[in-house]
C-alpha positions, 0 to 999 in steps of 0.5 A, a space after each residue: 563508912 563509920 559505925 554510926 552511919 552503918 547503924 543508921 543505914 542498917 535501920 533504914 533498910 531494916 525498916 523498909 524490909 521488915 516493917 516499922 512494927 517488927 523493928 519497933 517491937 525488937 527495939 522496944 523489947 531490947 534490954 541490957 542483955 540484947 541491946 548489943 545483939 540488936 545493934 550488931 544485926 542492925 549494923 552488919 546484917 542490914 547496914 553491911 550486907 543488905 546495903 551492898 549494891 550487887 544483889 537487889 532486895 528481891 534477890 536477897 530475900 529469895 536467898 534468905 527464905 532459901 537459907 531459912 528452909 535449909 536451916 529449919 528456922 521457922 520464925 525467921 522464915 515466917 518473918 522473911 516470907 512476909 518481907 519478901 512479898 514486900 520486896 517484890 517476890 511473888 507467890 509464884 517465885 516463893 513456890 518455885 523456890 520451895 520446890 527446889 528447896 525440896 530437892 536440895 534441903 529435903 522434903 520435910 523442910 520444904 513441907 514445913 515451909 510450904 505450910 508456913 507460906 500458905 498460912 501467910 498467903 491465906 491470912 493475907 487473902 483474909 485481910 485483903 477480903 475484909 478490906 475490900 468489904 
C-alpha cells in the first residue's frame, strides 16, 4: 500500500473508531509543528496497525485500554474508553479488563481507570436520560 492510500485508509478507520468530532478537532488544531505527527499517526497507528485483519476493532480497543491503564495515560484512556463502546465493547467487559489491570498494572492505575470509566458511563446515562424525555 502506498503512503497516500495508507493515509486514506487510516483516516477512514480513525474516524470510525474515534468519531468525526475528535478527528476534525485534531485536524483543525494542527499546525506546522504538529501536522507531520498527525500524518504519522493516521498512516501508521490507524492505516497500518488498526487496519490489520487478524484482530477485530473490539479486541484492539480492549488491548489499547489495557495499555493506556498500564502507561497511566488518562487522556488517551478516556478517548479509547469512548471508542471501545462504539466498537462493541460492553461495560461488563471494560470492568473485567480493569479488574485484571488491577493485578497486572497495579491498584492505583486501575482505581483511576475505574474512576474515568464511571464518569464516562454516568455521562452517557445522563445523556440517554435527557434524550428520552
